N, C-alpha and C positions, 0 to 999 in steps of 0.2 A: 054477194060478191059474185059478179058475173064473169070477171076476167080470171082466167086460170093461169097458174104459174107454169113456167117451163121447168125443165129438169134442173138447169143451172140456178134459176131463181130459188127453187126449193132447197137446193144444196146450200145456198147462201142463208136461207132461213134456218136450216139445221145448224149451220156454223154459228149463226147469231145466238141461237139457243145454247149452244155449247159454250160460247164465250161468256154469256150471262151466268151460266152455271159455274164456270171456272171463277168468275169474279165473286160470286156469292160464297164460294168455298176457297177463298184465297189463303186461309190460315194453313191449310195442308196442301202442299204442292204434290200432285200425283206423279208417279214415275213416268207414266204414259198418259197421253191425252185421252179424254173420253171418246168412246165410239159414237159416231153420228147417229147410229141406229138407236141409241139410248134416248134420243130426243124426238123421235117420231111419236106423235100424239094421235089419239083417236080423232077421226074426222079430217086428218090431213089428206086423205085420199080425195076429198072434195075440193081441195085447193089445187091439185095437180091435174094437168091435162091427162085424160084417160089413155091416150096413145102411149104415154110413157109407162103406164102401169101394165099394159098388155104384154103378155109373154111373147118373146120373139118366135117367129115361125120356125119350126124345126127344119133342119137341113135335110134335103132328100138323101136317102141312103144311096151309096154308090152301087152301081150295077156290078154284080159279081161276074167275073169272067170264069168260064169253066176251066177246070184244071187241065194243064197240058202235060201229058205223059210222053216221055221219050219212047220211041219204038224200040223193039228188041234189036233191030239192026244197029242202032246207035250204040247200044251196050256191047254188042259183039265187037264192034270196031274199037271201043274203049278197052275191052279186055285184050284184044290183039295188040294194041298200042302199049299197054302197060306191060304185057309179057315181053314185048320186044325191048322195052327199056330195062326190064329185069334181067334179061339173058346175059348181057355183058358183065353184070355185077356178080354173077356166080363163077366166072372164070378167075382163077388165081392170078395175082400180079406177078408172082415168081413161081415157076414150076418146081423149083428145088425146095422141097418141104423143109429140109434142114436149114437152108439159108433163110427161108421165110420165118423160121422160128428164132432167128437171130444168131445162129451159130457162126455162119461164115460172112456176115455182112458188116459187123462192127456196130457199136452202139448208136451212132448217129443215123446210119442208113436203116438199121432195124427200127428205130423210133419213127422214122419217116414212113417206112413201109407199113408199120402197124397203125399209124395215124391214118394213112390212106385206106387201109382195110377197114378201120373203124368207121370212117366216113361212108365207105361203100355199104357197109352193113346197115348203117342208119338209113341210107337211101333205100336199100332193099326192104327194110322193115316198113318204111313209109309207103313204098309201092305195094307191098303185100296187103296193107290195110286198104289201099285204094282198089286193089284187085278183088278183095273180098266184098267190098261194097258194090263194085261193078257186077260181080257175079250174082249177088243178091238182087240187084236191080234188074238184071237180065232174067232171072227166074220170075220175078214179079211181072215183067213186061210180057214174057211168053204166056203166063197164065192169063193176063189181061187180054192179050190178043186172041188166045184160044176161046175165051168166054165171048168176046165180041164176034168171033166167027161162028159161035154156036156149038162148039165142040165140048164134049164132057172133059173135065179136068179132074185127074185123080189126086 
């Protein structure tokens, strides 16, 4: 047999073997069709073109880019911006503490003021988390820059 099969022709051969097996076992109908790999026989590799059997060439690994660290000046700017956004949230909406507690405003205005204060508190807490992260990143950046400059870091 000098002519070798292509991949599609070999799949047709496997399908034909599968159909013959199904016909010979027609008394019991399987829930799922048999796998084509069940019908590969010894010596089939001689029937198929060797180019099909060869493993595909591995993909080249991507070139890794070095990490980019933000400089300490960036984190100082971030800290200043976050602190500027936090400053107005610490000032009270109403300077009269008794009114802010609901004594002199009435139930509707008290609920509205308290809802606004709750929203401001949520924003403040979120900004506080961002501020802590930025301060940590600033410390890391300063250490990294000091090491790059050749200074001893305590």
